[in-house]
N, C-alpha and C positions, 0 to 999 in steps of 0.2 A: 436504780439510784434511790435514795432516800435522803430525808433532808439532814445535813450533816456532813454528806459525803465530799470527798474532794473529786474535784473532776479535772481531769486532764485532756486536754483536746490537741491533737496536732493534725495540721492541714498540710498537704502538699501541692496545692493549686489554689487559683483566685477563686474562692468560694466563700459560702457561710455555714454558720453552725447555729440552727435552730433548735433550741429544745423543745421538747414535746408540751401540748398545751397543759397550763397549770402548773408548770415547772419554773422556777425563778432560780438564777445562778449569780452570784456575786463573783465577778472575775478579779481576780487579786493581782495577777500580773500576765502581761502578754510578752509575745516573743516574735522575733522573726530571724530567717536563717541566711542565706546565702544571697538573696536579691533585696532590693529596695521593695518595701510593702507599705500600703497604705490600710491600716485597721480601725476598726470602728465599730457603729452600730447602724442598722438598718431596718427598715419596715418592709422591705422589698421593692419599695418604689422610691422613697426618698432617699438618696445616697450622698448627694453634692454636700460638700463641707461636714459631712460627718465623721471624718478620718483624723487619725493620728498619722502622720506622715514620718516614716522612717526612711529618711531621706540618703542612709547609705546601707550598702550590704552588710550584713550582721555577721556574727551573731549579735543580736541587740535584745535587750530585757529591759522592760519598764514598768514600774509597780503601780500603772494607772488602773484604779478601781472602776469597775463598769458592772452595772447591773444588767443581765440579759433576761429576756423572756420569750415566750412564742411568738409575741407581735413586734418587740423590738430585740434583734438578736444580732450576734456577732457576725461580721463581715471582714473579709480581706481582699483587696484590689491590686493585683500586681500578676505580671506575667510570672507564671512558673514559682510562685511564692512559696516560701516554705514559713509557717507560721502556726501561731497557736495561743491557747492561754492555759492557765491553771485557775482555778477557783473553788468556791464551795456551794454546795446546795442549799439554798435557803427555803424552799417550798416545794 
């Protein structure tokens, strides 16, 4: 990947996406599929209260902009969550 590239990430379980060190991504839109999902950022330890709650099964799509790095990265919490994001690499 390079600066300016479009990044599309789809996840099929409750998991995280952590970019490589030195990479920054601006998330332009997040989405979830057929289950309720909690989507947000984490540092691997602090997770409470850092989530956007999709309180209904999807498909849902929200244009919430978030910046992620190797130290603060994208995370989703839900059993069998189908979620992901699209964004652009800044660095």
